[in-house]
N, C-alpha and C positions, 0 to 999 in steps of 0.2 A: 504494500500500500504506500502510495506517495502522498505526502502532505505538503500543503502550501500554507504558510502562516502570514497573515496580513495584520499587522498591529497598527492601528490608526487612531489618531486623536486629532482634534483641531490643532493645527500648527500655523504659525504666521507664514505668510507667503515668502518672507525672507528668513532663511535659516543660515546664520553666519554670513558667508559671502555668497551663498547660493540663493537663487531666486527660483521658486517653484512656479511652474506654469499651471494653468487651469485649462482643462480640455473644454473646447467649445464645439458646438455642432454646426456643420456646414449646411445640413438640411435635416429635416425631421421625417422619419419613415413611419413612426407610430407614436401615439401619445396615450398613455394609460391615465384613467381618471379615477380618483378615489376621494371620498369625503369621510371625515371623522366627526362624530357628534357625541354628546353626552359628557362623561367625565374622563376624557382622554383615555388612559390605560384601562379604565373601567367603563368604557362607553361602547360605541359601535362604529365600525368602519364598513364602507360600502363602495364598491366599484360600480360606476354607472356607464360602462362601455361594453360593447359586445354582449356576452351572456350575463354579465353582472355577478357579483358575489357579495353577500352580506355576512359579516362575522361579528359576534359579540366578543368584546375585548375584556380581559380580566388581568389584573396584576398577578404575576406568578407567586406561588407560595414562598419561594426563596426570597422574595422582596416584600413579604408581609401580606400578600393578597390571598384570595381564596383559590386561585388557580383554576377557576371553572370556566375559562374561555381562552381565546388565543391572545397573544401579545405581539407587539411590533417586531421583536427580535425573531420570533418564530416565522413570521411572514417574510422577513428579510432573508432568513436562512433558506426558506423554501424557494424563494425567487432566485437567490444566488445559486443554489445547487442545480436548479433546472436550467438556468442561463449558462452556467459553466459546462454542464453536460452538452447542451446544444452547441456551444462554441467548440468543445472538444470534438464532437462529431463532425462539425463543419470542417475543421482543420484536418481531421483524419481522412475525410473524403477526398482531400487533395493530395494525400500521401500514399495512396494505393490500397489494395485489398486487405492486407494484413492489418494495417492501422484502422481501416474502416471496420473490420470485424471486431477488433478489440474495443473500439469506441462504442460500437452498437451494443455490446454487452456490458459496458462500464456502469458503475454505480458511483455517484458523486454524493458525498455527505458534507454538509456545511454546518458548522457550529458557530453561532454568533454569541460572543460574550459581551456583557455590559458591565462596566465597573468604573471606578474613578481613575481617570488617566493620570499619569505622572506629570507633576508640575502644572496641572490645570485644575480648575474647579469643575464641578458638575459631573457629567457622565461621559464616557467614551465607549467605543466598540472595538473589539478585536475579533478576527475571523480565522477559523481553521477550515481548510478545504481538504478532504481526503478523497482520492480517486482510487477505486478498486477495479481490477480487471484490465488495466492498461499497464504494461511493463515499460513502455518507451517513455522515459522521463522527458525527452525533448518534445514529444507529442503533448504531454501533459502541460509542459511549460508554454508551448504554443497555444494550447487551449486557454491557459491563464491569460496570456497576452491578448487573445482575441475576445475574451469575455467582457461585455460592457460593465458588469459589476466590478470585476477586477480592475478594469481600466479606470473607472470612476474613483475607486479607493486609492489607486496608485497615482493618478494624475490630477485628481480633484475634478469636480464638476461644477458648473455654474448653477447656483441656487438663487432664484429670484423670489423674494418674499414681498407681498404687497397687500394692501387693504382692499377688500372688495367693496 
């Protein structure tokens, strides 16, 4: 099993003498829509595009909640694992039949950790990705480089916050 670890926390765009760039989109191929209502982590989230999905949110037991619903970290882990698997399969399709076969049967597990980041207040995330069924580490790394979730964590993403 190959593991990729992404440790992220909010960081200034300038770190020492390095300047971090932020990924911007040249064009948009798809936009997902979601709305949260209620009490945040103890409320409801709904996607209002395509087939739609509504979930009741609940604070996990480990954070003092009842644990009787989903939480944002679970949703992020689910999205990340599915996206990573798709990226892995896309890249494998360009590398021949053996790579394609391995990626077709691959299993991707994502663990999203929430905690207090070093030297910052509030909360931060860390991600562990494990790929089972693929022995080619270069293929896994290529999938990581192609995955939009991995790219957003590595390169940053534009986040626009506005008042409606």
